[in-house]
C-alpha positions as CSV (number, residue, x, y, z in Angstrom):
1,M,-26.2,2.7,76.0
2,S,-27.0,1.3,72.5
3,H,-25.1,-1.3,70.7
4,S,-24.0,0.7,68.0
5,T,-22.2,3.4,70.4
6,V,-19.9,0.4,72.0
7,P,-16.3,1.2,71.0
8,R,-14.3,-2.1,69.2
9,S,-11.1,-2.8,70.6
10,S,-8.2,-1.7,68.4
11,A,-7.2,-5.1,67.6
12,E,-10.7,-5.7,66.1
13,A,-10.9,-2.3,64.2
14,S,-7.3,-2.8,63.1
15,T,-8.9,-6.6,61.5
16,P,-9.4,-6.2,57.8
17,V,-12.6,-7.2,56.7
18,K,-12.2,-10.1,53.9
19,T,-14.5,-10.7,51.6
20,P,-15.6,-14.1,50.7
21,A,-14.5,-15.6,47.5
22,A,-16.8,-15.8,44.8
23,P,-18.3,-18.7,44.0
24,D,-18.8,-20.7,40.9
25,G,-21.5,-18.9,39.2
26,A,-21.3,-15.5,41.4
27,P,-20.1,-12.2,39.6
28,G,-16.4,-12.7,39.2
29,G,-16.6,-16.3,39.3
30,R,-16.7,-18.7,36.5
31,E,-19.5,-16.8,35.3
32,E,-18.1,-14.3,33.4
33,R,-16.3,-17.2,31.7
34,G,-19.0,-19.0,31.1
35,S,-21.0,-15.8,29.7
36,G,-18.5,-15.7,27.0
37,K,-18.4,-19.0,26.0
38,R,-22.6,-19.2,25.9
39,N,-22.1,-15.6,24.0
40,L,-19.4,-17.2,21.5
41,R,-22.4,-19.9,21.3
42,L,-24.8,-17.9,20.2
43,R,-22.9,-15.8,17.7
44,F,-21.8,-19.0,15.9
45,R,-25.8,-20.5,15.8
46,R,-26.7,-16.6,14.5
47,D,-24.0,-16.5,11.9
48,R,-23.9,-20.5,11.3
49,A,-25.1,-20.1,7.6
50,L,-22.4,-17.6,6.7
51,I,-19.7,-19.8,8.2
52,L,-21.0,-22.6,6.2
53,M,-20.9,-20.6,3.1
54,T,-17.1,-19.7,3.7
55,L,-16.0,-23.2,4.7
56,P,-15.5,-24.5,0.8
57,A,-13.1,-21.1,0.6
58,V,-11.4,-21.5,3.6
59,L,-10.3,-25.4,2.7
60,L,-9.4,-24.1,-0.7
61,V,-7.3,-21.6,0.6
62,L,-6.0,-24.1,3.4
63,V,-5.0,-26.6,0.9
64,F,-3.7,-24.8,-2.2
65,N,-2.0,-21.9,-0.2
66,Y,-0.8,-23.0,3.2
67,L,-0.3,-26.7,2.8
68,P,2.0,-25.8,-0.2
69,I,4.2,-23.8,2.7
70,L,5.4,-27.5,4.4
71,G,7.0,-28.3,1.0
72,N,9.8,-25.6,1.8
73,V,11.8,-27.6,3.5
74,V,13.1,-28.9,0.6
75,A,15.2,-25.5,0.7
76,F,17.1,-27.4,3.0
77,Q,17.6,-30.4,1.4
78,D,19.5,-31.4,-2.3
79,Y,16.3,-32.6,-2.9
80,D,15.4,-35.1,-5.8
81,P,12.5,-35.6,-7.0
82,Y,12.8,-38.7,-9.2
83,I,14.1,-40.9,-5.9
84,S,9.8,-41.9,-5.7
85,D,6.7,-41.4,-7.2
86,N,5.3,-40.0,-4.3
87,G,6.4,-36.7,-3.6
88,I,6.6,-37.1,0.5
89,I,9.0,-39.7,0.1
90,S,11.1,-38.0,-2.2
91,I,11.6,-34.7,0.5
92,L,12.1,-37.7,3.1
93,N,14.7,-39.5,1.8
94,S,16.7,-36.5,0.3
95,P,19.9,-35.5,1.8
96,F,19.7,-32.5,4.4
97,V,22.1,-29.8,3.5
98,G,21.5,-27.3,6.0
99,M,22.0,-23.6,4.7
100,E,24.1,-25.0,2.0
101,N,21.8,-23.8,-0.8
102,F,21.0,-19.9,0.8
103,Q,25.0,-19.9,0.9
104,R,25.0,-20.5,-3.0
105,I,22.5,-17.7,-3.3
106,F,24.3,-15.1,-1.6
107,E,27.2,-15.8,-3.6
108,D,25.5,-16.1,-6.9
109,S,26.0,-13.0,-9.3
110,A,23.3,-14.1,-11.5
111,F,20.6,-14.0,-8.0
112,W,21.7,-10.3,-7.3
113,N,21.4,-9.4,-11.1
114,A,18.0,-10.8,-10.9
115,V,17.2,-8.7,-7.3
116,E,18.6,-5.6,-9.0
117,N,16.6,-6.1,-12.3
118,T,13.1,-6.5,-10.0
119,L,13.8,-3.6,-8.0
120,V,14.3,-1.7,-10.8
121,L,11.0,-2.8,-12.6
122,F,9.4,-2.4,-9.1
123,F,10.3,1.4,-8.7
124,V,9.6,2.0,-12.5
125,Q,6.2,0.6,-12.3
126,L,5.6,2.5,-9.1
127,V,6.4,5.8,-10.3
128,L,4.9,5.5,-14.1
129,F,1.8,2.3,-13.6
130,F,0.6,3.1,-10.1
131,P,-0.9,6.5,-10.5
132,I,-2.7,6.2,-13.9
133,P,-5.2,4.1,-12.5
134,V,-6.5,7.0,-10.1
135,L,-5.8,9.5,-13.0
136,L,-7.9,8.2,-14.9
137,A,-10.6,7.2,-12.8
138,L,-10.6,11.1,-11.7
139,L,-11.0,11.8,-15.3
140,I,-14.0,9.2,-16.0
141,N,-15.8,10.7,-12.9
142,S,-15.7,14.0,-14.2
143,V,-17.5,13.3,-17.3
144,V,-21.0,14.5,-16.9
145,R,-22.1,12.2,-19.5
146,P,-23.4,8.6,-18.0
147,R,-23.3,7.2,-21.7
148,I,-19.8,8.1,-22.2
149,R,-18.5,7.4,-18.9
150,A,-19.7,3.2,-19.7
151,V,-18.2,3.7,-23.0
152,A,-14.8,4.9,-22.1
153,Q,-14.4,2.5,-19.0
154,A,-15.5,-0.8,-21.3
155,V,-12.6,0.7,-23.5
156,L,-10.2,0.7,-20.9
157,Y,-11.3,-2.4,-19.0
158,L,-11.5,-4.6,-22.3
159,P,-7.7,-5.3,-22.6
160,H,-7.3,-7.0,-19.3
161,F,-9.0,-10.1,-20.7
162,F,-5.9,-10.7,-23.3
163,S,-3.7,-12.8,-22.6
164,W,-0.1,-11.8,-22.1
165,V,0.7,-13.5,-25.5
166,L,-1.7,-11.7,-27.3
167,V,-0.6,-8.2,-26.0
168,I,3.0,-9.1,-26.5
169,A,2.0,-9.9,-30.1
170,V,0.5,-6.6,-30.3
171,F,3.4,-4.9,-29.2
172,Q,5.4,-7.1,-31.4
173,Q,3.9,-5.8,-34.5
174,M,3.8,-2.6,-33.5
175,F,7.6,-2.0,-31.7
176,G,9.6,-4.7,-33.0
177,G,12.2,-4.8,-35.9
178,A,9.7,-5.6,-38.5
179,G,6.6,-3.8,-36.8
180,M,4.7,-0.8,-37.6
181,L,7.2,1.9,-36.6
182,S,10.2,0.5,-37.9
183,Q,8.7,0.3,-41.2
184,L,7.4,3.6,-41.1
185,L,11.1,4.8,-40.0
186,R,12.6,3.1,-42.9
187,Q,10.1,4.9,-45.5
188,N,11.1,7.9,-44.5
189,G,14.8,7.4,-44.7
190,Y,15.9,6.6,-41.1
191,D,17.3,3.6,-39.4
192,G,14.4,1.2,-38.0
193,L,14.3,0.5,-34.2
194,N,13.7,-2.7,-32.3
195,I,12.3,-1.4,-29.0
196,M,11.2,-5.1,-28.3
197,T,14.8,-6.5,-27.9
198,N,16.4,-3.3,-26.0
199,P,17.6,-4.0,-22.6
200,D,17.9,-0.2,-21.6
201,T,14.4,0.3,-22.3
202,F,13.0,-3.1,-21.5
203,P,11.8,-1.6,-17.7
204,F,9.8,1.1,-20.0
205,L,8.4,-1.7,-22.4
206,L,7.2,-3.9,-19.7
207,T,5.6,-0.4,-17.9
208,A,4.1,0.2,-21.0
209,Q,2.3,-3.3,-21.6
210,S,1.3,-3.3,-17.9
211,V,-0.6,0.0,-18.3
212,W,-2.4,-1.0,-21.1
213,K,-3.4,-4.5,-20.3
214,D,-4.0,-3.5,-16.0
215,A,-5.1,0.1,-15.6
216,G,-8.8,-0.5,-16.2
217,W,-8.7,-2.9,-13.5
218,G,-7.5,-0.1,-11.3
219,I,-10.0,2.0,-12.5
220,I,-13.1,0.1,-11.4
221,V,-11.5,-0.1,-7.8
222,F,-11.1,4.1,-7.7
223,L,-14.6,4.6,-9.4
224,A,-16.1,2.7,-6.6
225,A,-14.7,4.5,-3.7
226,L,-15.6,7.9,-5.7
227,A,-19.0,6.1,-5.9
228,S,-19.1,6.7,-2.0
229,V,-18.3,10.0,-1.8
230,P,-21.8,12.1,-1.0
231,Q,-22.7,14.6,-3.1
232,D,-23.3,17.3,-0.7
233,H,-19.8,17.7,-0.1
234,Y,-19.3,18.6,-3.4
235,E,-22.2,20.7,-3.4
236,A,-20.8,22.5,-0.1
237,A,-17.9,23.3,-1.4
238,A,-18.9,24.7,-5.0
239,M,-20.9,26.8,-2.4
240,D,-18.1,28.1,-1.0
241,G,-16.5,29.1,-4.3
242,A,-14.3,26.2,-4.8
243,G,-13.8,25.4,-8.6
244,R,-13.4,21.8,-10.5
245,W,-10.0,21.4,-9.3
246,R,-10.4,22.4,-5.8
247,R,-12.9,20.2,-5.3
248,M,-10.7,17.3,-6.9
249,W,-7.9,18.0,-4.3
250,H,-9.8,19.0,-0.9
251,V,-12.6,16.2,-1.6
252,T,-11.9,13.6,-4.3
253,L,-8.5,12.7,-3.4
254,P,-8.9,12.7,0.3
255,A,-11.9,10.4,-0.4
256,L,-9.6,8.2,-2.5
257,R,-6.5,8.4,0.5
258,P,-8.0,5.0,2.1
259,V,-7.8,2.8,-0.8
260,I,-4.9,4.5,-2.5
261,A,-2.6,4.0,1.3
262,L,-4.2,-0.1,1.1
263,L,-3.5,-0.5,-2.9
264,L,0.2,0.8,-2.3
265,V,1.2,-1.4,0.8
266,L,0.3,-4.3,-1.4
267,R,1.9,-2.8,-4.0
268,V,4.9,-2.6,-1.8
269,G,4.6,-6.6,-0.5
270,D,4.4,-7.2,-4.3
271,A,7.5,-5.8,-4.9
272,L,9.4,-8.7,-5.8
273,T,6.7,-10.5,-7.8
274,V,6.9,-8.6,-11.2
275,G,5.0,-10.4,-13.7
276,F,6.6,-13.9,-14.4
277,E,4.6,-14.7,-17.6
278,Q,4.9,-11.5,-19.2
279,I,8.7,-11.5,-18.6
280,L,9.3,-15.1,-19.1
281,L,8.0,-14.8,-22.8
282,Q,10.6,-11.8,-23.2
283,R,13.3,-12.9,-21.6
284,D,15.3,-14.7,-24.2
285,G,14.5,-11.3,-26.4
286,V,16.7,-9.3,-24.3
287,G,18.9,-11.6,-22.9
288,P,19.0,-12.7,-19.0
289,G,21.4,-9.8,-18.0
290,A,17.9,-7.6,-18.3
291,G,15.3,-9.5,-18.5
292,E,16.1,-11.9,-15.5
293,V,14.2,-11.3,-12.1
294,L,13.1,-13.0,-8.8
295,D,10.1,-14.9,-10.6
296,T,12.3,-16.3,-13.8
297,F,15.4,-16.7,-11.9
298,V,13.8,-19.5,-9.7
299,W,11.5,-20.9,-12.3
300,W,14.9,-21.4,-14.6
301,N,17.2,-23.0,-11.5
302,G,13.9,-25.4,-10.6
303,V,12.4,-26.1,-13.6
304,R,15.1,-26.0,-16.4
305,N,18.0,-26.7,-14.2
306,Q,16.6,-29.1,-12.2
307,D,18.1,-27.8,-9.3
308,F,15.0,-27.8,-7.1
309,G,16.5,-27.0,-3.4
310,Y,18.6,-24.1,-4.8
311,A,15.4,-22.5,-6.6
312,A,13.5,-23.4,-3.2
313,A,15.6,-21.6,-1.6
314,A,15.7,-18.4,-3.4
315,G,11.9,-18.7,-3.3
316,L,11.6,-18.7,0.1
317,V,14.2,-15.4,0.7
318,K,11.8,-13.9,-1.7
319,G,8.7,-14.8,0.5
320,V,10.6,-13.5,3.7
321,V,11.6,-10.2,1.8
322,S,8.3,-9.3,1.0
323,I,6.4,-10.2,4.2
324,G,8.8,-7.6,5.6
325,L,8.0,-5.1,3.4
326,V,4.2,-5.4,3.4
327,L,4.9,-5.0,7.3
328,A,7.0,-1.9,7.0
329,A,4.6,-0.5,4.4
330,N,1.8,-1.0,6.8
331,K,3.5,0.3,9.8
332,V,4.3,3.4,7.3
333,A,0.4,3.5,6.5
334,H,-0.3,3.8,10.7
335,L,2.1,6.6,10.9
336,M,0.3,8.4,7.9
337,G,-3.0,7.8,9.8
338,E,-4.4,5.0,7.4
339,Q,-5.5,2.0,8.3
340,G,-3.4,-0.1,5.8
341,V,-4.1,-3.9,5.3
342,Y,-5.0,-4.3,9.2
343,K,-5.7,-1.9,12.0
344,K,-3.3,-1.3,14.6
């Protein structure tokens, strides 16, 4: 009888066969980890020029954006910057008050008035300002002649380079108490208007100033997105009988949807930051009841009133809420099938 046909005992048959452990360097052992490290070294060698080019920018971000975050500790202190000429020593020697500054904030009616004004201005600008660059980009993109398109884009983009002082001065000359509109009304027997100091129309005034100054900047972003749309899509839609409006609805707008979703997420995250310089220059004209927002509230209490711990606490609350808004808006973008700020 051959050796292959000899039956094994039941104990021998039931004994499981143990696979020897993979030694170092064998598949499944340290070789996979070693290969990962080698791949990392290979990628670093391949991209070392790009990494070196980005190092200065990374250092600038770390020094000017992330390192100052440590200064938020003054929100939990009765911070006194005059203890020492060294800011670090002033922080170390300032008394710790815990959550007292935050308690003061939530009991301060001026803080909640600033929150209300900030949210009202955000919603007004979201409805009236955010769609305008999209509409203007679609309008410019529909112009056939390149020269006319370039002139229109340059004219709309030019106010972006103006300072807020100049923008507000132009609006003052047009809509102030002694402005062109008031003088025209008085010449025709009507009472003059001073829109620049009217608290009821202040959010719309700020939105009009933002549209005139920054709409051209948004146009560039949307025109860049429109430039990436293949012309074959428009030609195929035209061959199927789609007119200009149908092509815009079914070809152009879907191409802009990812960019619109991204900018909308960023805009929602920036909801509590609504133009510090623009509002600060006009705050005294309409009064703090209508012109106080969170940024000017922090500046007024921190710089003018020297209550640094209280102002830092207000700024910290604003930052935490802004992060929550970004995460929530990005989640909504994911539910709508868009990438948002980052992928899932």
